[in-house]
Structure formats: C-alpha cells, structure tokens
TORKOL-4160 file (C-alpha; in steps of 0.2 Angstrom, whole numbers, padded with zeros to 4 digits, m for minus):
235
<pt num="1" X="0000" Y="0000" Z="0000"/>
<pt num="2" X="0007" Y="0017" Z="m0005"/>
<pt num="3" X="0007" Y="0032" Z="0007"/>
<pt num="4" X="0014" Y="0049" Z="0008"/>
<pt num="5" X="0022" Y="0058" Z="0023"/>
<pt num="6" X="0025" Y="0076" Z="0025"/>
<pt num="7" X="0038" Y="0082" Z="0038"/>
<pt num="8" X="0033" Y="0099" Z="0046"/>
<pt num="9" X="0044" Y="0114" Z="0048"/>
<pt num="10" X="0045" Y="0109" Z="0066"/>
<pt num="11" X="0054" Y="0093" Z="0061"/>
<pt num="12" X="0069" Y="0103" Z="0054"/>
<pt num="13" X="0070" Y="0113" Z="0070"/>
<pt num="14" X="0069" Y="0097" Z="0081"/>
<pt num="15" X="0084" Y="0091" Z="0072"/>
<pt num="16" X="0091" Y="0075" Z="0064"/>
<pt num="17" X="0091" Y="0065" Z="0080"/>
<pt num="18" X="0072" Y="0068" Z="0081"/>
<pt num="19" X="0069" Y="0063" Z="0063"/>
<pt num="20" X="0079" Y="0048" Z="0065"/>
<pt num="21" X="0069" Y="0043" Z="0080"/>
<pt num="22" X="0053" Y="0045" Z="0071"/>
<pt num="23" X="0059" Y="0034" Z="0057"/>
<pt num="24" X="0064" Y="0021" Z="0069"/>
<pt num="25" X="0047" Y="0020" Z="0076"/>
<pt num="26" X="0041" Y="0011" Z="0059"/>
<pt num="27" X="0054" Y="m0003" Z="0062"/>
<pt num="28" X="0044" Y="m0018" Z="0067"/>
<pt num="29" X="0059" Y="m0027" Z="0074"/>
<pt num="30" X="0063" Y="m0014" Z="0088"/>
<pt num="31" X="0061" Y="m0020" Z="0105"/>
<pt num="32" X="0048" Y="m0012" Z="0117"/>
<pt num="33" X="0063" Y="m0004" Z="0126"/>
<pt num="34" X="0071" Y="0003" Z="0110"/>
<pt num="35" X="0054" Y="0009" Z="0104"/>
<pt num="36" X="0051" Y="0018" Z="0120"/>
<pt num="37" X="0068" Y="0026" Z="0120"/>
<pt num="38" X="0064" Y="0033" Z="0102"/>
<pt num="39" X="0048" Y="0040" Z="0109"/>
<pt num="40" X="0058" Y="0048" Z="0123"/>
<pt num="41" X="0070" Y="0056" Z="0111"/>
<pt num="42" X="0055" Y="0063" Z="0101"/>
<pt num="43" X="0048" Y="0070" Z="0117"/>
<pt num="44" X="0064" Y="0079" Z="0122"/>
<pt num="45" X="0065" Y="0087" Z="0105"/>
<pt num="46" X="0047" Y="0092" Z="0105"/>
<pt num="47" X="0048" Y="0099" Z="0123"/>
<pt num="48" X="0064" Y="0109" Z="0118"/>
<pt num="49" X="0056" Y="0117" Z="0103"/>
<pt num="50" X="0041" Y="0122" Z="0113"/>
<pt num="51" X="0051" Y="0128" Z="0128"/>
<pt num="52" X="0062" Y="0139" Z="0116"/>
<pt num="53" X="0047" Y="0146" Z="0107"/>
<pt num="54" X="0036" Y="0149" Z="0122"/>
<pt num="55" X="0050" Y="0155" Z="0133"/>
<pt num="56" X="0043" Y="0145" Z="0147"/>
<pt num="57" X="0056" Y="0150" Z="0161"/>
<pt num="58" X="0046" Y="0153" Z="0176"/>
<pt num="59" X="0029" Y="0150" Z="0168"/>
<pt num="60" X="0017" Y="0136" Z="0172"/>
<pt num="61" X="0014" Y="0122" Z="0160"/>
<pt num="62" X="0001" Y="0109" Z="0163"/>
<pt num="63" X="0003" Y="0092" Z="0154"/>
<pt num="64" X="m0011" Y="0081" Z="0149"/>
<pt num="65" X="m0005" Y="0063" Z="0145"/>
<pt num="66" X="m0011" Y="0046" Z="0142"/>
<pt num="67" X="m0005" Y="0031" Z="0152"/>
<pt num="68" X="0004" Y="0023" Z="0137"/>
<pt num="69" X="0013" Y="0039" Z="0133"/>
<pt num="70" X="0018" Y="0044" Z="0151"/>
<pt num="71" X="0035" Y="0035" Z="0153"/>
<pt num="72" X="0042" Y="0039" Z="0136"/>
<pt num="73" X="0035" Y="0053" Z="0125"/>
<pt num="74" X="0028" Y="0063" Z="0140"/>
<pt num="75" X="0043" Y="0061" Z="0152"/>
<pt num="76" X="0054" Y="0067" Z="0138"/>
<pt num="77" X="0043" Y="0083" Z="0136"/>
<pt num="78" X="0043" Y="0085" Z="0154"/>
<pt num="79" X="0062" Y="0084" Z="0156"/>
<pt num="80" X="0064" Y="0097" Z="0142"/>
<pt num="81" X="0052" Y="0109" Z="0151"/>
<pt num="82" X="0061" Y="0106" Z="0168"/>
<pt num="83" X="0078" Y="0110" Z="0160"/>
<pt num="84" X="0071" Y="0126" Z="0153"/>
<pt num="85" X="0065" Y="0132" Z="0170"/>
<pt num="86" X="0046" Y="0129" Z="0168"/>
<pt num="87" X="0034" Y="0125" Z="0182"/>
<pt num="88" X="0025" Y="0109" Z="0177"/>
<pt num="89" X="0010" Y="0099" Z="0183"/>
<pt num="90" X="0003" Y="0084" Z="0175"/>
<pt num="91" X="m0014" Y="0074" Z="0173"/>
<pt num="92" X="m0013" Y="0056" Z="0167"/>
<pt num="93" X="m0028" Y="0047" Z="0159"/>
<pt num="94" X="m0032" Y="0029" Z="0157"/>
<pt num="95" X="m0044" Y="0028" Z="0142"/>
<pt num="96" X="m0054" Y="0014" Z="0135"/>
<pt num="97" X="m0058" Y="0016" Z="0116"/>
<pt num="98" X="m0072" Y="0007" Z="0108"/>
<pt num="99" X="m0085" Y="0009" Z="0094"/>
<pt num="100" X="m0101" Y="0017" Z="0099"/>
<pt num="101" X="m0118" Y="0011" Z="0094"/>
<pt num="102" X="m0110" Y="m0003" Z="0083"/>
<pt num="103" X="m0104" Y="0010" Z="0071"/>
<pt num="104" X="m0086" Y="0007" Z="0064"/>
<pt num="105" X="m0083" Y="0025" Z="0061"/>
<pt num="106" X="m0089" Y="0032" Z="0078"/>
<pt num="107" X="m0075" Y="0030" Z="0092"/>
<pt num="108" X="m0077" Y="0035" Z="0110"/>
<pt num="109" X="m0063" Y="0035" Z="0123"/>
<pt num="110" X="m0070" Y="0033" Z="0140"/>
<pt num="111" X="m0059" Y="0039" Z="0155"/>
<pt num="112" X="m0059" Y="0024" Z="0167"/>
<pt num="113" X="m0045" Y="0031" Z="0178"/>
<pt num="114" X="m0036" Y="0047" Z="0181"/>
<pt num="115" X="m0021" Y="0055" Z="0190"/>
<pt num="116" X="m0023" Y="0074" Z="0191"/>
<pt num="117" X="m0011" Y="0086" Z="0200"/>
<pt num="118" X="m0019" Y="0103" Z="0205"/>
<pt num="119" X="m0023" Y="0115" Z="0191"/>
<pt num="120" X="m0016" Y="0132" Z="0194"/>
<pt num="121" X="m0029" Y="0147" Z="0193"/>
<pt num="122" X="m0016" Y="0156" Z="0182"/>
<pt num="123" X="m0012" Y="0144" Z="0168"/>
<pt num="124" X="m0002" Y="0150" Z="0154"/>
<pt num="125" X="0000" Y="0134" Z="0144"/>
<pt num="126" X="m0010" Y="0117" Z="0143"/>
<pt num="127" X="m0001" Y="0104" Z="0132"/>
<pt num="128" X="m0011" Y="0088" Z="0127"/>
<pt num="129" X="0001" Y="0075" Z="0123"/>
<pt num="130" X="m0002" Y="0060" Z="0111"/>
<pt num="131" X="0009" Y="0048" Z="0102"/>
<pt num="132" X="m0002" Y="0049" Z="0086"/>
<pt num="133" X="m0018" Y="0059" Z="0082"/>
<pt num="134" X="m0029" Y="0050" Z="0070"/>
<pt num="135" X="m0047" Y="0050" Z="0075"/>
<pt num="136" X="m0043" Y="0062" Z="0089"/>
<pt num="137" X="m0056" Y="0055" Z="0100"/>
<pt num="138" X="m0044" Y="0052" Z="0115"/>
<pt num="139" X="m0037" Y="0070" Z="0113"/>
<pt num="140" X="m0055" Y="0077" Z="0112"/>
<pt num="141" X="m0061" Y="0067" Z="0128"/>
<pt num="142" X="m0046" Y="0071" Z="0139"/>
<pt num="143" X="m0046" Y="0090" Z="0134"/>
<pt num="144" X="m0065" Y="0092" Z="0136"/>
<pt num="145" X="m0063" Y="0084" Z="0153"/>
<pt num="146" X="m0049" Y="0096" Z="0159"/>
<pt num="147" X="m0057" Y="0111" Z="0152"/>
<pt num="148" X="m0071" Y="0109" Z="0164"/>
<pt num="149" X="m0059" Y="0116" Z="0177"/>
<pt num="150" X="m0044" Y="0123" Z="0168"/>
<pt num="151" X="m0044" Y="0140" Z="0160"/>
<pt num="152" X="m0028" Y="0140" Z="0150"/>
<pt num="153" X="m0022" Y="0155" Z="0140"/>
<pt num="154" X="m0015" Y="0144" Z="0126"/>
<pt num="155" X="m0019" Y="0125" Z="0122"/>
<pt num="156" X="m0005" Y="0115" Z="0113"/>
<pt num="157" X="m0008" Y="0099" Z="0104"/>
<pt num="158" X="0008" Y="0089" Z="0104"/>
<pt num="159" X="0012" Y="0073" Z="0094"/>
<pt num="160" X="0025" Y="0065" Z="0083"/>
<pt num="161" X="0013" Y="0061" Z="0070"/>
<pt num="162" X="m0005" Y="0066" Z="0064"/>
<pt num="163" X="m0016" Y="0059" Z="0051"/>
<pt num="164" X="m0020" Y="0072" Z="0037"/>
<pt num="165" X="m0036" Y="0081" Z="0042"/>
<pt num="166" X="m0036" Y="0076" Z="0060"/>
<pt num="167" X="m0033" Y="0094" Z="0066"/>
<pt num="168" X="m0049" Y="0100" Z="0057"/>
<pt num="169" X="m0059" Y="0086" Z="0064"/>
<pt num="170" X="m0053" Y="0090" Z="0082"/>
<pt num="171" X="m0056" Y="0108" Z="0080"/>
<pt num="172" X="m0074" Y="0105" Z="0074"/>
<pt num="173" X="m0078" Y="0096" Z="0091"/>
<pt num="174" X="m0075" Y="0113" Z="0101"/>
<pt num="175" X="m0083" Y="0130" Z="0101"/>
<pt num="176" X="m0073" Y="0142" Z="0090"/>
<pt num="177" X="m0067" Y="0152" Z="0105"/>
<pt num="178" X="m0058" Y="0136" Z="0111"/>
<pt num="179" X="m0053" Y="0129" Z="0095"/>
<pt num="180" X="m0045" Y="0146" Z="0090"/>
<pt num="181" X="m0033" Y="0143" Z="0105"/>
<pt num="182" X="m0026" Y="0127" Z="0098"/>
<pt num="183" X="m0007" Y="0127" Z="0092"/>
<pt num="184" X="m0001" Y="0111" Z="0085"/>
<pt num="185" X="0017" Y="0104" Z="0088"/>
<pt num="186" X="0019" Y="0090" Z="0076"/>
<pt num="187" X="0034" Y="0082" Z="0067"/>
<pt num="188" X="0025" Y="0073" Z="0052"/>
<pt num="189" X="0008" Y="0072" Z="0043"/>
<pt num="190" X="0003" Y="0055" Z="0035"/>
<pt num="191" X="m0011" Y="0052" Z="0024"/>
<pt num="192" X="m0015" Y="0034" Z="0023"/>
<pt num="193" X="m0022" Y="0020" Z="0035"/>
<pt num="194" X="m0021" Y="0001" Z="0032"/>
<pt num="195" X="m0035" Y="m0011" Z="0033"/>
<pt num="196" X="m0033" Y="m0012" Z="0052"/>
<pt num="197" X="m0035" Y="0007" Z="0055"/>
<pt num="198" X="m0016" Y="0010" Z="0058"/>
<pt num="199" X="m0009" Y="0025" Z="0050"/>
<pt num="200" X="0006" Y="0022" Z="0038"/>
<pt num="201" X="0020" Y="0023" Z="0042"/>
<pt num="202" X="0013" Y="0032" Z="0058"/>
<pt num="203" X="0022" Y="0026" Z="0073"/>
<pt num="204" X="0024" Y="0009" Z="0067"/>
<pt num="205" X="0007" Y="0001" Z="0072"/>
<pt num="206" X="m0003" Y="0001" Z="0087"/>
<pt num="207" X="0007" Y="0009" Z="0101"/>
<pt num="208" X="0001" Y="m0002" Z="0115"/>
<pt num="209" X="0009" Y="m0018" Z="0108"/>
<pt num="210" X="0024" Y="m0008" Z="0102"/>
<pt num="211" X="0028" Y="m0003" Z="0120"/>
<pt num="212" X="0025" Y="m0021" Z="0126"/>
<pt num="213" X="0007" Y="m0019" Z="0133"/>
<pt num="214" X="m0006" Y="m0033" Z="0131"/>
<pt num="215" X="m0019" Y="m0022" Z="0122"/>
<pt num="216" X="m0030" Y="m0009" Z="0131"/>
<pt num="217" X="m0033" Y="m0020" Z="0146"/>
<pt num="218" X="m0014" Y="m0022" Z="0149"/>
<pt num="219" X="m0010" Y="m0003" Z="0147"/>
<pt num="220" X="m0025" Y="0001" Z="0158"/>
<pt num="221" X="m0018" Y="m0010" Z="0172"/>
<pt num="222" X="m0001" Y="m0001" Z="0172"/>
<pt num="223" X="0004" Y="0013" Z="0183"/>
<pt num="224" X="0018" Y="0023" Z="0175"/>
<pt num="225" X="0034" Y="0026" Z="0183"/>
<pt num="226" X="0034" Y="0044" Z="0178"/>
<pt num="227" X="0017" Y="0047" Z="0187"/>
<pt num="228" X="0023" Y="0036" Z="0202"/>
<pt num="229" X="0038" Y="0047" Z="0205"/>
<pt num="230" X="0028" Y="0063" Z="0204"/>
<pt num="231" X="0015" Y="0057" Z="0216"/>
<pt num="232" X="0028" Y="0052" Z="0228"/>
<pt num="233" X="0037" Y="0069" Z="0227"/>
<pt num="234" X="0021" Y="0078" Z="0231"/>
<pt num="235" X="0018" Y="0067" Z="0247"/>
C-alpha cells in the first residue's frame, strides 16, 4: 500500500536525531525498550522546541498525557520543560476506546481512571500529549474533561505524527473560541491508513503492543513510573 508523509517545519527545528527517532518507530523489529527510547528522544525534541518558542522559564505548563505515553513521550517533554525552567503539573488518563452504537466510524474514549495534579488558577500553557492523532477521540475526551476546570491562556496539541485532516476534525468538536486557541506541535503528517486502521507509516502500528502492553486491558492495568515518581514527590 502506498502512502505519503510530509515532515513539518518543526521537524527541521527538532533536528536530525528527532527525525531519525521518528523513522525508527516504523521498524517492526525494535524491542519495546528501544521503541520507548525513540519516543523519549522525540519527546525531548518536541519539549525543547516548545520551551524555546514559548519562553517558558518561570511559567506554568500543565501536561495532559495518556497512560501509554507517560513513561516515554511525555517524560521526555517534561524533562525538556524542567531543564528550561518551567513549572510543570501533570494529569494522566487511562482511556478505553471502543466503537459506539455498533458504528465502525464512531469512536469513543471513556476515561476509566485518572491521576490529576492541582490545576493552577493562572495557567499559561496546557499541552495535550499523544503519540499519534488519527481519529482524535482520545485527545478530544481528555481535553474536554480538563477544560471543565482549567482556563488556559493557550492550548497546545503535541504529537510526533498526525493523520491528514485530524486537526480540522478535532477543532470541529469545540466551540470556535476554544478551537482558536489550539497550536499544533507535530513532526509529520501521514495520509493513509491500512485495513486495520493503523496510520502508515505512523508510529509503526498500534502503540500499546509496540511498548509491550497486552492491548487496552494491559495498558490500563499499568501505573507509569513517571506518574509514580511525581506522586511520591508531592507526598
């Protein structure tokens, strides 16, 4: 099956190591550890680009992450923000995705568990982190949930890869005054899905299995080291 990939201008800013790590994700022979390390390198690069552009020193940045992305992609972003002098807080969500009403095209992403650090009243930046944005239902669900309490000045959607058109689909789910706040931090746009619904080349298939989880049940039974360390530090 043929497909096209377009690297973003941000990819050039992120540098060769980030582009190489993105390419590595498509290698099906990578061990879960090596795959996670590539994701972490990408997270560091995205976080550094954001930190430099937003001049985050002394500012508050709130990260919204999924359980499968926490230990690698999100922890890399958080490390870059910390190194740049930002104040960070984190929410982590355990989502279960399924088809609603028996329709193959209608995805829902129910939040079955969450870890949430206090949301500052004065919040400059909210970053929603996802390994890949395709149908965008997980990003939509988690962001809508957070916006019940958070009033960020800017909303950033950060991912290594996005399926072409996903940005407009996500924006259409929100009121214009919220969607207008969205800023995207993406390395590549892909335009094709395979018969299983995986984006090509995307992130090399379904992220749960690539990271060594036994499907949704396995990843939802996992408590990330990144979150555990933060929780213990706040005790």
